[in-house]
C-alpha positions in Angstrom: 90.4 -3.3 -185.6 87.6 -2.9 -188.3 87.4 1.3 -189.2 83.6 1.9 -190.9 82.2 4.6 -194.1 80.6 6.7 -190.6 84.8 6.6 -189.1 85.7 8.1 -192.2 83.2 10.2 -192.3 83.8 11.8 -188.6 87.3 12.1 -189.6 87.1 13.7 -193.2 84.6 16.4 -191.6 87.3 17.4 -189.1 90.1 17.9 -191.7 87.6 19.9 -193.8 87.4 21.6 -190.5 91.2 21.8 -189.4 90.3 19.9 -185.9 92.7 18.4 -184.2 89.8 16.4 -181.8 87.9 13.3 -183.6 84.5 12.0 -181.7 83.9 8.4 -183.3 81.0 6.3 -181.9 83.1 4.8 -179.1 85.9 6.9 -178.1 87.3 10.0 -178.6 90.9 10.7 -180.2 93.0 14.5 -180.4 95.8 13.8 -182.6 99.2 15.8 -181.9 98.6 17.1 -186.0 96.9 17.7 -189.5 100.3 15.3 -190.9 98.6 12.4 -188.3 95.5 13.1 -189.0 96.2 12.6 -192.5 97.4 9.0 -191.7 94.7 8.0 -189.5 92.7 8.7 -192.9 94.5 6.4 -194.9 94.8 4.5 -192.5 90.8 4.3 -192.4 90.8 4.0 -196.1 93.5 1.2 -196.6 91.5 -0.5 -193.7 87.8 0.2 -195.8 89.1 -1.2 -199.5 91.2 -4.4 -197.6 87.2 -4.8 -196.5 85.6 -3.9 -199.7 85.2 -8.0 -201.7 87.3 -8.8 -204.8 85.4 -9.8 -207.6 86.3 -11.8 -210.6 84.6 -9.4 -213.3 87.4 -7.4 -214.0 86.1 -3.8 -214.6 89.1 -1.2 -216.0 88.4 2.1 -216.7 90.1 4.1 -219.3 90.6 7.3 -221.2 89.4 6.8 -225.3 89.2 10.3 -225.9 85.7 11.9 -225.0 83.8 10.3 -221.8 85.2 6.7 -220.9 85.2 3.3 -221.7 86.1 -0.1 -220.1 84.4 -3.3 -219.1 80.6 -3.4 -218.6 78.2 -6.0 -216.9 76.5 -6.8 -219.7 72.7 -6.1 -219.3 69.5 -6.1 -221.2 68.5 -3.7 -224.2 65.0 -1.7 -224.2 64.5 -3.9 -226.8 65.5 -7.4 -225.0 68.4 -8.1 -226.6 71.4 -8.4 -224.9 74.7 -5.0 -225.1 77.6 -6.8 -225.0 80.9 -5.3 -224.0 84.9 -5.4 -225.2 86.3 -6.4 -221.9 90.3 -5.3 -221.3 92.7 -8.0 -220.0 92.2 -9.6 -216.6 93.6 -7.9 -213.5 92.2 -7.5 -210.2 90.2 -3.9 -210.2 87.2 -2.7 -207.5 85.3 -0.6 -208.9 81.7 -1.1 -210.2 80.9 -0.3 -213.2 77.5 -0.5 -215.3 75.4 0.7 -217.0 71.6 2.1 -216.9 69.0 4.7 -219.1 69.5 8.2 -219.1 66.1 9.7 -218.1 66.9 13.1 -219.5 70.6 15.0 -221.1 73.2 14.2 -218.7 76.6 15.2 -218.8 79.5 12.8 -217.4 80.6 13.2 -213.6 77.6 13.8 -211.8 75.5 11.5 -208.8 72.5 10.4 -209.9 69.5 8.9 -209.0 68.0 6.0 -210.6 63.7 5.3 -210.4 62.3 1.9 -211.0 62.0 1.7 -214.5 65.7 1.6 -214.9 66.3 5.6 -215.6 68.9 7.7 -213.9 68.4 11.1 -212.9 70.4 14.0 -211.5 70.7 13.9 -207.9 70.4 17.2 -205.6 71.5 17.5 -201.4 68.1 19.6 -201.8 66.3 16.3 -203.0 65.5 14.4 -199.6 62.7 11.9 -202.3 65.5 10.7 -204.0 68.6 10.4 -202.2 68.5 7.2 -200.7 67.6 5.8 -204.5 71.3 7.4 -205.5 73.3 4.9 -207.7 76.4 6.0 -208.4 78.6 9.1 -210.2 78.0 9.4 -214.4 81.0 8.6 -216.5 79.6 9.3 -220.1 77.4 11.7 -221.3 74.3 10.8 -222.9 71.1 12.6 -224.5 67.8 11.6 -222.8 66.5 7.8 -223.5 70.4 6.9 -224.5 72.5 4.3 -222.5 75.0 6.2 -219.7 77.8 4.0 -218.3 78.2 4.6 -214.3 80.1 4.2 -211.2 79.0 3.3 -207.7 81.9 2.6 -205.6 85.7 2.2 -205.6 88.5 4.1 -207.2 87.4 6.1 -210.0 89.5 7.9 -212.0 88.9 11.2 -214.1 90.8 14.3 -215.9 87.1 15.9 -215.4 87.3 15.9 -211.5 89.3 18.9 -210.7 89.6 18.1 -207.3 91.8 19.1 -204.1 93.1 15.7 -201.9 89.8 15.9 -198.9 86.0 14.8 -198.7 83.4 15.2 -201.5 80.3 15.1 -201.2 76.6 15.5 -203.2 76.1 19.6 -204.2 73.1 20.9 -206.7 71.5 19.6 -209.3 74.4 16.2 -209.3 77.1 18.5 -208.6 80.5 16.7 -206.8 81.3 19.6 -204.0 84.4 19.7 -201.2 81.6 22.0 -199.2 79.5 19.8 -196.7 75.8 21.5 -196.9 74.6 22.7 -193.8 71.7 24.1 -194.9 67.9 23.2 -193.3 65.8 21.0 -195.7 69.7 19.4 -197.8 71.1 16.0 -197.4 74.6 15.4 -196.4 75.2 12.7 -198.7 79.4 12.2 -197.7 80.1 10.8 -201.5 83.9 9.6 -200.6 87.4 11.0 -200.6 89.7 12.7 -203.5 93.0 11.5 -203.4 94.0 13.9 -205.9 93.0 16.3 -208.0 91.6 13.5 -210.8 91.3 10.4 -208.4 88.1 10.0 -206.3 88.0 7.0 -204.1 84.1 6.7 -204.2 82.7 5.6 -201.3 79.0 6.6 -200.2 77.6 6.6 -196.3 74.5 6.8 -195.4 72.7 10.5 -196.1 72.5 12.7 -193.5 69.1 15.0 -193.4 69.8 18.3 -191.8 66.7 20.1 -190.2 
């Protein structure tokens, strides 16, 4: 059967809570051990990756001193011209990386939302008004008005992540957190799963508004 992102959210929550009984939308499964539960998560991740359509255009993210560089889809600049982008040798990839304009000074590895003018701003788990406009994670830093590189989906590798293997949620002021929000009035936005300290499988789910 084909799995959904919601299946991944459910199983990630069970792992975070140390529970072996997982209640999916149409069934309840009790796993025999945490190892079996982790294997089930890997199966779901693999299935979701297989469902993601492959793109002919390649996006390769690589470390280049400070920040990150990579092949980016060109977009019109503020002055109406087209910003060229360097492209590495082609090979299959499923990451979605693009550029926007920073509304305020932003550092790398922040969750952001996009306004109608194409500017991005830090997103907060307490900001229910803008969570539906989540657009991705910043890969570079930028001052207000400067171009900034984002990733919205796929495998994100960055040494600055410093994550433990497991689920990742939106935190405060654009931060990534591995503690799910629980306070009333906050938003539970699952962003994906860390498979290593510097690797995040970015696959955002629908936000859940907590009351």
